[in-house]
gemmi code that builds the backbone of each chain (N, CA, C; Angstrom):
import gemmi

chains = {
    "A": [
        ("ILE", (0.847, -1.274, 0.054), (0.108, -0.013, -0.204), (0.894, 1.464, -0.178)),
        ("LEU", (0.539, 2.063, -1.198), (1.387, 3.571, -1.219), (1.493, 4.314, -0.264)),
        ("ASN", (1.951, 5.080, 0.481), (1.796, 6.204, 1.774), (2.109, 7.159, 1.349)),
        ("VAL", (0.925, 8.135, 0.504), (1.189, 9.508, -0.065), (0.450, 10.456, 1.175)),
        ("GLU", (1.886, 11.335, 2.224), (0.930, 12.110, 2.910), (0.801, 13.443, 2.489)),
        ("GLN", (0.122, 14.342, 2.817), (0.243, 15.676, 2.624), (-0.357, 16.538, 3.979)),
        ("SER", (0.922, 17.284, 4.120), (0.285, 18.390, 5.422), (0.512, 19.832, 4.735)),
        ("PRO", (-0.309, 21.080, 5.845), (-0.839, 20.514, 6.816), (-1.959, 19.818, 6.535)),
        ("GLN", (-2.772, 19.350, 7.283), (-4.442, 18.856, 6.809), (-5.461, 20.314, 6.498)),
        ("SER", (-5.318, 21.113, 7.173), (-5.811, 22.072, 6.780), (-5.400, 23.235, 7.420)),
        ("LEU", (-5.502, 24.318, 6.768), (-4.994, 25.972, 6.765), (-5.820, 26.924, 6.787)),
        ("HIS", (-5.642, 27.931, 7.622), (-6.709, 29.433, 7.443), (-5.404, 30.427, 7.497)),
        ("VAL", (-5.447, 30.959, 6.054), (-5.124, 32.135, 6.173), (-5.762, 33.246, 5.475)),
        ("GLN", (-5.086, 34.487, 5.292), (-5.781, 35.662, 5.461), (-5.610, 35.961, 4.142)),
        ("GLU", (-6.537, 36.597, 3.410), (-6.417, 37.165, 1.822), (-5.133, 38.056, 1.907)),
        ("GLY", (-4.260, 37.588, 0.425), (-2.935, 38.878, 0.454), (-1.234, 37.477, 1.023)),
        ("ASP", (-2.078, 36.683, 1.746), (-0.796, 35.700, 2.383), (-0.390, 34.845, 1.423)),
        ("SER", (0.769, 34.637, 1.543), (1.030, 33.484, 0.471), (1.419, 32.310, 1.377)),
        ("THR", (1.335, 31.112, 0.957), (1.360, 29.947, 1.501), (1.798, 28.521, 0.784)),
        ("ASN", (2.107, 27.341, 1.411), (2.541, 26.513, 0.740), (1.913, 25.400, 1.409)),
        ("PHE", (2.279, 24.071, 0.959), (1.898, 22.833, 1.716), (2.685, 21.755, 1.066)),
        ("THR", (2.674, 20.474, 1.368), (3.309, 19.752, 1.334), (3.360, 18.377, 0.853)),
        ("CYS", (3.427, 17.609, 0.048), (3.065, 16.405, -0.298), (4.540, 15.255, -0.332)),
        ("SER", (4.429, 14.434, 0.665), (5.547, 13.228, 0.623), (5.084, 12.284, 0.614)),
        ("PHE", (6.167, 11.754, -0.506), (6.001, 9.841, -1.241), (6.914, 9.373, -0.968)),
        ("PRO", (6.890, 7.730, -1.357), (7.891, 6.817, -1.399), (8.288, 7.203, -2.861)),
        ("SER", (9.932, 7.438, -2.280), (10.399, 8.083, -3.767), (11.078, 6.795, -4.795)),
        ("SER", (11.160, 5.689, -4.424), (11.103, 4.667, -5.048), (10.087, 4.270, -6.241)),
        ("ASN", (10.591, 3.733, -7.667), (9.418, 3.532, -8.557), (8.848, 4.799, -8.922)),
        ("PHE", (9.315, 5.824, -8.504), (8.420, 6.756, -8.783), (8.091, 7.182, -10.249)),
        ("TYR", (7.073, 7.438, -10.820), (6.777, 7.846, -12.162), (6.151, 9.429, -12.609)),
        ("ALA", (5.045, 9.307, -11.699), (4.172, 11.031, -11.940), (3.677, 11.248, -10.711)),
        ("LEU", (3.749, 12.877, -10.631), (3.086, 13.555, -9.637), (1.903, 14.372, -9.941)),
        ("HIS", (0.665, 14.288, -9.628), (-0.723, 15.454, -10.010), (-0.931, 15.814, -8.480)),
        ("TRP", (-1.172, 17.351, -8.920), (-1.568, 17.886, -8.189), (-3.226, 18.400, -8.551)),
        ("TYR", (-3.908, 18.474, -7.664), (-5.645, 18.622, -7.660), (-6.389, 19.765, -7.343)),
        ("ARG", (-7.028, 20.599, -7.605), (-7.966, 21.524, -6.631), (-8.940, 21.002, -6.449)),
        ("TRP", (-10.097, 20.672, -5.473), (-10.562, 19.971, -5.532), (-12.123, 21.340, -4.577)),
        ("GLU", (-12.762, 22.189, -5.303), (-13.436, 23.101, -4.799), (-15.135, 22.423, -4.333)),
        ("THR", (-15.726, 22.899, -3.240), (-16.702, 22.402, -2.448), (-18.053, 22.684, -3.877)),
        ("ALA", (-18.541, 21.199, -3.653), (-19.808, 20.785, -4.615), (-18.978, 21.221, -5.846)),
        ("LYS", (-18.003, 21.113, -6.728), (-17.575, 20.641, -7.955), (-16.898, 19.616, -8.071)),
        ("SER", (-15.816, 19.108, -9.234), (-15.311, 18.313, -9.159), (-13.725, 18.455, -9.090)),
        ("PRO", (-12.963, 17.743, -8.645), (-11.522, 17.794, -8.730), (-11.225, 18.346, -10.066)),
        ("GLU", (-10.294, 19.256, -10.132), (-9.781, 20.113, -11.252), (-7.721, 19.717, -10.992)),
        ("ALA", (-7.458, 19.355, -12.573), (-6.195, 18.813, -11.925), (-5.052, 20.222, -12.468)),
        ("LEU", (-4.126, 20.589, -11.635), (-3.544, 21.887, -11.867), (-2.219, 21.580, -12.282)),
        ("PHE", (-1.465, 20.627, -12.263), (-0.029, 20.451, -12.760), (0.513, 18.709, -12.409)),
        ("VAL", (0.778, 18.119, -13.829), (1.650, 16.966, -13.936), (2.905, 17.147, -13.920)),
        ("MET", (3.602, 16.675, -13.249), (4.972, 16.594, -12.805), (5.784, 15.314, -12.903)),
        ("THR", (6.870, 15.484, -14.169), (7.151, 13.871, -14.154), (9.311, 14.012, -13.638)),
        ("LEU", (9.424, 15.088, -13.726), (11.200, 15.339, -13.408), (11.239, 15.687, -12.544)),
        ("ASN", (12.338, 15.341, -11.608), (13.506, 15.800, -10.604), (13.874, 17.013, -10.756)),
        ("GLY", (13.065, 18.056, -10.057), (13.531, 19.438, -10.137), (12.513, 19.937, -11.264)),
        ("ASP", (11.359, 19.435, -11.234), (10.194, 20.099, -12.184), (9.672, 21.317, -11.521)),
        ("GLU", (9.501, 22.175, -12.479), (8.810, 23.652, -11.528), (7.771, 23.654, -12.508)),
        ("LYS", (6.364, 23.827, -11.930), (5.446, 24.304, -12.715), (4.660, 25.594, -12.050)),
        ("LYS", (4.217, 26.591, -12.794), (3.497, 27.541, -12.543), (2.323, 27.715, -13.246)),
        ("LYS", (1.223, 27.820, -12.465), (-0.186, 28.654, -13.267), (-0.543, 29.521, -12.558)),
        ("GLY", (-0.689, 31.088, -12.955), (-1.192, 32.094, -12.365), (-0.032, 32.056, -11.497)),
        ("ARG", (-1.128, 32.250, -9.907), (-0.265, 32.378, -8.766), (-0.191, 31.315, -7.831)),
        ("ILE", (-0.099, 30.407, -8.768), (0.245, 28.791, -8.033), (1.141, 28.555, -8.824)),
        ("SER", (2.261, 27.761, -7.952), (3.203, 26.864, -8.644), (3.492, 25.692, -7.496)),
        ("ALA", (4.313, 24.653, -8.332), (4.666, 23.585, -7.606), (6.519, 23.179, -8.095)),
        ("THR", (6.504, 22.552, -7.156), (8.215, 22.063, -7.574), (8.309, 20.352, -7.061)),
        ("LEU", (9.134, 19.772, -7.599), (9.370, 18.278, -7.121), (10.792, 17.664, -7.034)),
        ("ASN", (10.838, 16.925, -5.949), (12.040, 16.646, -5.474), (11.281, 14.794, -5.640)),
        ("THR", (12.150, 14.031, -6.793), (11.994, 12.661, -6.493), (13.270, 11.865, -5.821)),
        ("LYS", (14.068, 12.995, -5.672), (14.766, 11.759, -4.643), (14.620, 11.603, -3.461)),
        ("GLU", (14.241, 12.780, -2.555), (13.954, 13.047, -1.558), (12.004, 12.472, -0.943)),
        ("GLY", (11.554, 12.848, -2.290), (10.079, 12.195, -1.996), (9.038, 12.876, -1.684)),
        ("TYR", (9.294, 14.687, -2.265), (8.293, 15.178, -1.503), (7.840, 16.298, -2.816)),
        ("SER", (6.824, 16.636, -2.783), (6.290, 18.008, -3.595), (5.674, 19.217, -3.108)),
        ("TYR", (6.045, 20.474, -3.317), (5.664, 21.631, -2.742), (4.977, 22.273, -3.305)),
        ("LEU", (3.633, 22.876, -2.903), (2.427, 23.710, -4.248), (2.405, 24.818, -3.035)),
        ("TYR", (2.535, 25.823, -4.246), (2.550, 27.435, -3.195), (1.690, 28.168, -3.890)),
        ("ILE", (1.297, 28.769, -2.833), (-0.051, 29.579, -3.445), (0.581, 31.243, -3.134)),
        ("LYS", (0.540, 32.300, -4.095), (1.148, 33.763, -3.914), (-0.276, 34.831, -3.778)),
        ("GLY", (0.149, 35.372, -3.023), (-1.423, 36.089, -2.341), (-2.532, 35.735, -2.530)),
        ("SER", (-2.783, 34.919, -1.629), (-4.090, 34.410, -1.881), (-5.420, 34.848, -1.718)),
        ("GLN", (-6.170, 34.413, -2.651), (-7.302, 34.732, -2.525), (-8.573, 34.081, -2.050)),
        ("PRO", (-9.816, 34.660, -1.647), (-10.954, 33.603, -1.081), (-11.527, 32.671, -2.299)),
        ("GLU", (-11.247, 33.220, -3.528), (-11.365, 31.909, -4.454), (-10.543, 30.678, -4.199)),
        ("ASP", (-9.065, 30.787, -3.888), (-8.275, 30.031, -3.830), (-8.685, 28.871, -2.674)),
        ("SER", (-10.035, 28.962, -1.975), (-10.295, 28.162, -0.959), (-10.878, 26.826, -1.606)),
        ("ALA", (-10.367, 25.733, -0.830), (-10.640, 24.355, -1.533), (-9.516, 23.333, -1.013)),
        ("THR", (-9.757, 22.267, -1.454), (-8.576, 20.886, -1.023), (-8.188, 20.587, -1.967)),
        ("TYR", (-6.208, 20.985, -1.598), (-5.649, 20.386, -2.617), (-4.946, 19.139, -2.547)),
        ("LEU", (-5.698, 18.377, -3.482), (-5.252, 17.190, -3.383), (-3.472, 16.511, -4.421)),
        ("CYS", (-2.724, 16.100, -3.732), (-1.506, 15.135, -4.622), (-1.797, 13.695, -4.990)),
        ("ALA", (-1.505, 13.228, -5.783), (-1.263, 11.748, -6.286), (-0.408, 11.214, -7.043)),
        ("LEU", (-0.002, 10.082, -6.789), (0.889, 9.693, -7.092), (0.974, 8.336, -8.324)),
        ("LEU", (1.652, 8.146, -9.395), (1.616, 7.201, -10.091), (3.023, 6.585, -10.166)),
        ("TYR", (2.977, 4.900, -9.815), (4.263, 4.417, -9.629), (4.683, 3.804, -10.889)),
        ("ALA", (5.821, 3.504, -11.521), (6.236, 2.640, -12.492), (5.811, 1.048, -12.114)),
        ("GLY", (5.084, 0.522, -13.661), (4.535, -0.801, -12.941), (3.416, -0.833, -12.149)),
        ("GLY", (2.841, 0.308, -12.027), (1.590, 0.303, -11.357), (0.439, 0.829, -12.429)),
        ("GLY", (0.614, 0.567, -13.479), (-0.533, 0.787, -14.179), (-0.532, 2.249, -13.970)),
        ("ASN", (-1.671, 2.850, -14.979), (-2.335, 3.919, -14.914), (-3.350, 4.474, -13.835)),
        ("LYS", (-3.039, 4.350, -12.321), (-3.724, 4.388, -11.441), (-2.619, 5.580, -10.258)),
        ("LEU", (-3.610, 6.589, -9.831), (-3.382, 7.251, -9.092), (-3.793, 6.893, -7.457)),
        ("THR", (-3.128, 6.961, -6.752), (-3.012, 6.937, -5.242), (-2.693, 8.148, -5.137)),
        ("PHE", (-4.455, 8.723, -4.275), (-4.375, 9.782, -3.722), (-3.794, 10.374, -2.471)),
        ("GLY", (-3.438, 11.365, -1.784), (-3.372, 11.735, -0.602), (-4.555, 12.153, -0.062)),
        ("THR", (-4.523, 12.584, 1.327), (-5.754, 12.727, 1.829), (-6.032, 14.451, 1.862)),
        ("GLY", (-5.118, 15.333, 1.476), (-5.383, 16.615, 0.814), (-5.046, 17.594, 2.000)),
        ("THR", (-4.992, 18.636, 1.307), (-4.728, 19.537, 2.588), (-6.066, 20.781, 2.142)),
        ("GLN", (-7.068, 21.039, 3.365), (-7.780, 21.828, 3.100), (-7.667, 23.586, 3.116)),
        ("LEU", (-7.565, 24.374, 2.688), (-6.993, 25.934, 2.500), (-8.848, 26.602, 2.609)),
        ("LYS", (-8.652, 27.704, 3.523), (-9.219, 28.395, 3.604), (-8.950, 29.910, 3.572)),
        ("VAL", (-9.060, 30.720, 2.656), (-8.896, 32.048, 2.524), (-9.997, 32.985, 3.286)),
        ("GLU", (-9.582, 33.681, 4.415), (-10.463, 34.935, 4.815), (-9.911, 36.223, 4.282)),
        ("LEU", (-11.068, 36.680, 4.302), (-11.001, 38.314, 4.194), (-10.455, 38.758, 5.015)),
    ],
    "B": [
        ("SER", (-14.744, 18.805, -27.637), (-14.328, 18.391, -26.361), (-14.974, 17.751, -25.674)),
        ("GLN", (-13.608, 17.138, -24.477), (-14.356, 15.812, -24.033), (-15.619, 16.102, -22.683)),
        ("THR", (-16.538, 15.428, -22.262), (-17.197, 15.750, -20.825), (-17.428, 14.268, -20.309)),
        ("ILE", (-17.562, 14.500, -19.343), (-17.976, 13.510, -18.439), (-19.174, 13.667, -17.620)),
        ("HIS", (-20.030, 12.443, -17.438), (-21.515, 12.536, -17.008), (-21.398, 11.592, -15.820)),
        ("GLN", (-22.127, 11.805, -14.740), (-22.119, 10.552, -13.585), (-23.485, 11.004, -13.046)),
        ("TRP", (-24.187, 10.704, -12.682), (-25.365, 10.510, -12.099), (-25.689, 9.262, -11.285)),
        ("PRO", (-26.535, 9.427, -10.402), (-27.388, 10.854, -9.828), (-26.427, 11.495, -8.862)),
        ("ALA", (-26.715, 12.465, -8.826), (-25.630, 13.661, -7.737), (-26.109, 13.165, -6.487)),
        ("THR", (-27.090, 12.499, -5.869), (-27.261, 12.416, -4.552), (-28.058, 10.944, -4.350)),
        ("LEU", (-27.887, 10.094, -3.399), (-29.068, 8.946, -3.362), (-28.763, 8.565, -1.893)),
        ("VAL", (-30.295, 8.249, -1.418), (-30.438, 7.623, -0.154), (-31.064, 6.235, -0.240)),
        ("GLN", (-30.355, 5.605, 0.163), (-30.593, 4.002, 0.092), (-30.445, 3.180, 0.853)),
        ("PRO", (-31.740, 2.308, 1.222), (-31.970, 1.383, 2.134), (-30.749, 0.574, 2.335)),
        ("VAL", (-29.905, -0.068, 3.496), (-29.420, -1.102, 3.714), (-29.883, -2.252, 2.916)),
        ("GLY", (-29.187, -2.818, 2.112), (-29.702, -4.330, 1.650), (-30.365, -3.742, 0.641)),
        ("SER", (-30.564, -2.963, -0.083), (-31.211, -2.791, -1.504), (-29.888, -2.388, -2.666)),
        ("PRO", (-30.049, -2.551, -3.851), (-28.863, -2.736, -4.773), (-28.933, -1.431, -5.215)),
        ("LEU", (-28.179, -1.094, -5.843), (-27.313, -0.064, -5.890), (-26.379, 0.014, -7.312)),
        ("SER", (-26.946, 0.985, -8.478), (-26.531, 1.293, -10.113), (-26.232, 2.664, -9.986)),
        ("LEU", (-24.851, 3.147, -10.115), (-24.509, 4.205, -10.813), (-23.510, 4.525, -11.824)),
        ("GLU", (-23.996, 5.085, -12.824), (-23.666, 5.533, -13.885), (-22.715, 6.607, -14.189)),
        ("CYS", (-21.525, 6.355, -15.259), (-20.723, 7.529, -15.575), (-20.602, 7.299, -17.520)),
        ("THR", (-20.763, 7.960, -18.060), (-20.552, 8.262, -19.292), (-19.356, 8.987, -19.732)),
        ("VAL", (-18.405, 8.919, -21.031), (-17.262, 9.618, -21.385), (-18.061, 10.151, -22.824)),
        ("GLU", (-17.889, 11.680, -22.955), (-17.985, 11.584, -24.677), (-16.633, 12.687, -25.184)),
        ("GLY", (-16.499, 12.185, -26.493), (-15.317, 13.304, -26.972), (-14.327, 12.501, -27.142)),
        ("THR", (-14.346, 11.148, -26.641), (-13.071, 10.553, -26.394), (-13.311, 9.026, -26.526)),
        ("SER", (-11.873, 8.519, -27.064), (-12.359, 6.752, -27.422), (-11.293, 6.491, -26.754)),
        ("ASN", (-11.469, 5.056, -26.512), (-10.470, 4.259, -25.619), (-10.001, 4.606, -24.200)),
        ("PRO", (-10.834, 5.529, -23.605), (-10.422, 6.081, -22.273), (-10.084, 5.000, -21.231)),
        ("ASN", (-9.262, 5.356, -20.313), (-8.945, 4.301, -19.111), (-10.265, 5.046, -17.979)),
        ("LEU", (-10.635, 4.407, -17.511), (-12.549, 4.490, -16.809), (-11.865, 4.152, -15.151)),
        ("TYR", (-12.180, 5.169, -14.401), (-12.029, 4.791, -12.559), (-13.081, 5.031, -12.093)),
        ("TRP", (-13.323, 4.645, -10.904), (-14.267, 4.657, -9.593), (-13.488, 4.633, -8.438)),
        ("TYR", (-13.940, 6.294, -8.308), (-13.043, 6.602, -6.681), (-14.186, 6.846, -5.841)),
        ("ARG", (-13.686, 6.358, -4.363), (-14.777, 7.072, -3.000), (-14.012, 7.570, -2.270)),
        ("GLN", (-14.441, 8.310, -1.760), (-13.855, 9.075, -0.299), (-15.046, 9.383, 0.612)),
        ("ALA", (-14.624, 8.346, 1.635), (-15.170, 7.621, 2.728), (-15.314, 9.276, 3.634)),
        ("ALA", (-15.953, 9.270, 5.046), (-15.798, 10.511, 5.447), (-14.481, 10.721, 6.273)),
        ("GLY", (-13.902, 11.878, 6.077), (-12.589, 12.050, 6.947), (-11.235, 10.810, 6.177)),
        ("ARG", (-11.301, 10.634, 5.193), (-10.609, 9.777, 4.461), (-10.390, 10.597, 2.677)),
        ("GLY", (-9.177, 9.911, 2.341), (-8.648, 10.482, 0.924), (-9.654, 9.469, -0.303)),
        ("LEU", (-9.370, 10.167, -1.330), (-9.783, 9.231, -2.286), (-9.306, 7.902, -2.252)),
        ("GLN", (-9.931, 6.838, -2.250), (-9.673, 5.646, -2.544), (-10.178, 5.120, -3.912)),
        ("LEU", (-9.074, 4.289, -4.653), (-9.259, 3.838, -5.951), (-10.022, 2.300, -5.631)),
        ("LEU", (-11.324, 2.263, -6.175), (-12.249, 1.171, -6.210), (-12.247, -0.132, -7.352)),
        ("PHE", (-12.107, 0.722, -8.648), (-11.679, -0.098, -9.958), (-11.558, 0.641, -10.577)),
        ("TYR", (-10.730, 0.280, -11.911), (-10.294, 0.954, -13.024), (-10.292, -0.006, -14.272)),
        ("SER", (-10.372, 0.393, -15.188), (-10.653, -0.097, -16.720), (-10.028, 0.489, -17.852)),
        ("VAL", (-9.292, -0.808, -18.522), (-8.476, 0.172, -19.652), (-9.509, -0.034, -21.099)),
        ("GLY", (-10.239, -1.193, -20.662), (-11.314, -1.081, -22.190), (-12.339, -2.296, -22.043)),
        ("ILE", (-13.222, -1.941, -23.158), (-14.596, -2.822, -22.545), (-14.467, -4.064, -22.359)),
        ("GLY", (-15.294, -4.394, -21.304), (-15.503, -5.761, -20.327), (-13.984, -5.949, -19.383)),
        ("GLN", (-13.278, -4.833, -19.504), (-12.023, -5.439, -18.454), (-11.956, -4.416, -17.380)),
        ("ILE", (-12.017, -5.358, -16.271), (-12.159, -4.468, -14.934), (-11.045, -4.912, -14.248)),
        ("SER", (-10.816, -4.157, -13.240), (-9.746, -4.571, -12.068), (-10.256, -3.820, -10.805)),
        ("SER", (-10.127, -4.407, -9.912), (-10.660, -4.225, -8.661), (-9.408, -3.648, -7.573)),
        ("GLU", (-9.361, -3.093, -7.213), (-8.438, -2.851, -6.283), (-8.667, -2.927, -4.487)),
        ("VAL", (-9.699, -3.121, -4.211), (-10.052, -3.353, -2.764), (-11.235, -4.251, -2.541)),
        ("PRO", (-11.214, -5.261, -2.126), (-11.996, -5.981, -2.096), (-13.439, -5.346, -1.172)),
        ("GLN", (-14.609, -5.646, -1.390), (-15.552, -4.948, -0.962), (-17.012, -5.674, -1.793)),
        ("ASN", (-18.137, -4.974, -1.354), (-19.314, -5.237, -1.665), (-20.177, -4.335, -2.993)),
        ("LEU", (-19.125, -4.443, -3.648), (-19.159, -3.400, -5.168), (-18.932, -4.096, -6.112)),
        ("SER", (-19.242, -4.478, -7.264), (-19.005, -4.240, -8.726), (-18.772, -3.249, -9.860)),
        ("ALA", (-18.078, -3.426, -10.441), (-18.242, -2.496, -11.884), (-18.134, -3.016, -13.163)),
        ("SER", (-18.542, -2.907, -13.831), (-18.802, -3.051, -15.325), (-19.026, -1.815, -16.391)),
        ("ARG", (-18.230, -2.629, -17.530), (-18.138, -1.391, -18.904), (-18.313, -2.056, -19.918)),
        ("PRO", (-19.887, -2.088, -20.053), (-20.302, -2.788, -21.110), (-20.182, -1.926, -22.577)),
        ("GLN", (-20.083, -0.515, -22.183), (-19.443, 0.258, -23.779), (-18.332, 0.614, -23.432)),
        ("ASP", (-17.430, 1.355, -24.905), (-16.011, 1.938, -24.581), (-16.273, 3.125, -23.487)),
        ("ARG", (-17.411, 3.602, -23.531), (-17.790, 5.183, -22.704), (-18.222, 4.845, -21.754)),
        ("GLN", (-18.731, 3.859, -20.912), (-19.729, 3.662, -19.816), (-19.182, 2.952, -18.882)),
        ("PHE", (-19.661, 3.420, -17.781), (-18.598, 2.531, -16.680), (-19.538, 2.536, -15.684)),
        ("ILE", (-19.963, 1.493, -15.151), (-21.240, 1.372, -14.153), (-20.759, 0.767, -12.988)),
        ("LEU", (-21.039, 1.025, -11.283), (-20.465, 0.627, -10.097), (-22.069, 0.036, -9.545)),
        ("SER", (-21.756, -0.772, -9.268), (-22.833, -1.555, -8.879), (-22.958, -2.699, -7.494)),
        ("SER", (-24.137, -2.513, -6.590), (-24.054, -3.356, -5.482), (-25.145, -4.072, -5.586)),
        ("LYS", (-25.398, -5.555, -4.746), (-26.799, -6.176, -4.836), (-27.045, -6.463, -3.957)),
        ("LYS", (-26.131, -5.815, -2.547), (-27.109, -5.479, -1.311), (-25.697, -4.530, -0.421)),
        ("LEU", (-26.608, -3.111, -0.430), (-25.689, -2.222, -0.157), (-25.408, -2.137, 1.503)),
        ("LEU", (-24.322, -2.255, 2.460), (-24.497, -2.041, 3.629), (-23.697, -0.429, 3.738)),
        ("LEU", (-24.039, -0.298, 5.258), (-24.105, 0.922, 5.748), (-22.209, 1.304, 5.715)),
        ("SER", (-21.280, 0.895, 5.599), (-19.934, 1.150, 5.022), (-19.659, 1.474, 3.603)),
        ("ASP", (-21.219, 1.473, 3.002), (-20.798, 1.801, 1.417), (-20.865, 3.550, 1.375)),
        ("SER", (-21.490, 3.849, 2.434), (-21.732, 5.618, 2.150), (-20.365, 6.258, 1.940)),
        ("GLY", (-20.745, 7.212, 1.018), (-19.591, 7.964, 0.636), (-20.010, 8.913, -0.563)),
        ("PHE", (-18.608, 9.466, -0.866), (-18.805, 10.403, -2.649), (-18.189, 9.272, -3.531)),
        ("TYR", (-18.589, 9.247, -4.423), (-18.338, 8.432, -5.206), (-18.052, 9.112, -6.494)),
        ("LEU", (-16.622, 9.080, -7.351), (-16.591, 9.770, -8.122), (-15.843, 8.893, -9.554)),
        ("CYS", (-16.126, 9.550, -10.419), (-15.969, 8.540, -11.414), (-14.974, 9.601, -12.647)),
        ("ALA", (-13.911, 9.027, -12.991), (-12.908, 9.585, -13.854), (-11.985, 8.989, -14.942)),
        ("TRP", (-11.866, 9.654, -16.057), (-11.515, 9.067, -16.997), (-9.824, 9.659, -17.545)),
        ("SER", (-8.779, 9.180, -17.792), (-7.824, 9.748, -18.645), (-7.337, 9.291, -20.028)),
        ("VAL", (-6.458, 9.642, -20.409), (-6.365, 8.662, -21.934), (-5.853, 7.709, -21.589)),
        ("GLY", (-5.767, 6.771, -22.594), (-5.344, 5.533, -22.911), (-3.788, 5.260, -23.017)),
        ("SER", (-3.265, 6.331, -22.949), (-1.557, 6.086, -23.458), (-1.576, 6.987, -22.857)),
        ("GLY", (0.402, 7.349, -22.682), (1.169, 8.544, -22.648), (0.861, 8.293, -21.070)),
        ("GLN", (1.330, 7.105, -20.111), (1.045, 6.842, -18.557), (1.385, 8.245, -17.959)),
        ("GLY", (0.760, 8.562, -17.491), (0.316, 9.699, -15.821), (1.131, 11.037, -16.898)),
        ("ALA", (0.818, 11.647, -17.941), (1.307, 12.432, -18.406), (0.196, 13.490, -18.513)),
        ("TYR", (-0.584, 13.080, -18.218), (-2.149, 13.621, -18.019), (-2.615, 13.802, -17.165)),
        ("GLY", (-3.296, 14.813, -16.740), (-4.286, 14.933, -15.445), (-5.616, 13.705, -15.876)),
        ("TYR", (-6.503, 13.638, -14.623), (-7.609, 12.672, -15.052), (-8.755, 14.017, -14.794)),
        ("THR", (-9.893, 13.174, -15.408), (-10.549, 14.376, -15.735), (-11.985, 13.578, -15.018)),
        ("PHE", (-12.442, 14.076, -13.860), (-13.363, 13.760, -12.975), (-15.237, 14.187, -13.123)),
        ("GLY", (-15.814, 13.218, -13.214), (-17.193, 13.531, -12.922), (-17.647, 14.255, -11.874)),
        ("SER", (-19.133, 14.862, -11.370), (-19.362, 15.635, -10.713), (-19.548, 14.839, -9.552)),
        ("GLY", (-19.446, 13.867, -9.327), (-19.730, 12.958, -8.228), (-21.113, 12.211, -7.700)),
        ("THR", (-21.311, 11.429, -6.812), (-22.462, 10.983, -6.432), (-22.276, 11.139, -4.709)),
        ("ARG", (-23.072, 11.540, -3.833), (-23.374, 11.530, -2.601), (-24.045, 10.408, -2.243)),
        ("LEU", (-23.451, 8.977, -1.595), (-24.676, 8.123, -1.182), (-24.629, 7.551, -0.182)),
        ("THR", (-26.087, 7.752, 0.654), (-26.255, 8.007, 1.899), (-27.009, 6.350, 2.259)),
        ("VAL", (-26.551, 5.510, 3.026), (-27.008, 4.290, 2.970), (-27.517, 4.208, 5.101)),
        ("VAL", (-28.689, 3.671, 4.516), (-29.629, 4.438, 6.040), (-30.158, 2.852, 6.503)),
    ],
}
model = gemmi.Model(1)
for chain_id, residues in chains.items():
    chain = gemmi.Chain(chain_id)
    for i, (resn, *xyz) in enumerate(residues, 1):
        res = gemmi.Residue()
        res.name, res.seqid = resn, gemmi.SeqId(i, " ")
        for name, pos in zip(("N", "CA", "C"), xyz):
            atom = gemmi.Atom()
            atom.name, atom.element = name, gemmi.Element(name[0])
            atom.pos, atom.b_iso = gemmi.Position(*pos), 0.0
            res.add_atom(atom)
        chain.add_residue(res)
    model.add_chain(chain)
structure = gemmi.Structure()
structure.add_model(model)
structure.setup_entities()
């Protein structure tokens, strides 16, 4: 059973604050890491797919980094806005595991005015 | 463009009753299809996935089954629901090739409450 851990479990920040959270995973047989944003009453939405050690991806105010050797990824949000409030999920694909994502339990972000 | 439809949105069923949740994908061929469940306080757990018609892999021993009667249709079923089957069920698809290179696209989900 793969253990994908996300921290913190929940986070409250003020509008305008920058924040980051972590996804930790076993580094052996790594193939790809996905980040998703899941807003209440909506479907999870893919943010990034990362495959290479040292990858950095950016989409607007959100960016992510990947370290496959030590088994972690960071998601950063610059200048948080209330619309960033959501649960952020990371998920892992492993070589030989088929096209099956294993999800972490998520970080629930609440951005307050 | 590709779209994914999942229904019903909410369902309240008594213990021991049958279940059928349906998911269909439009605008793509030969997708990989998945059923996930989020139980209260837990992350998304993969229940079943399918790489083609009639091909189903089960990830977790349980009271549920899945079928793929057509290329873009994925059905989750149970003959007799248990209280522990309550949760939020999500269907998803991904491209059938290029493993891991593309994100999954999720349906809108079904909130199942077994009473």
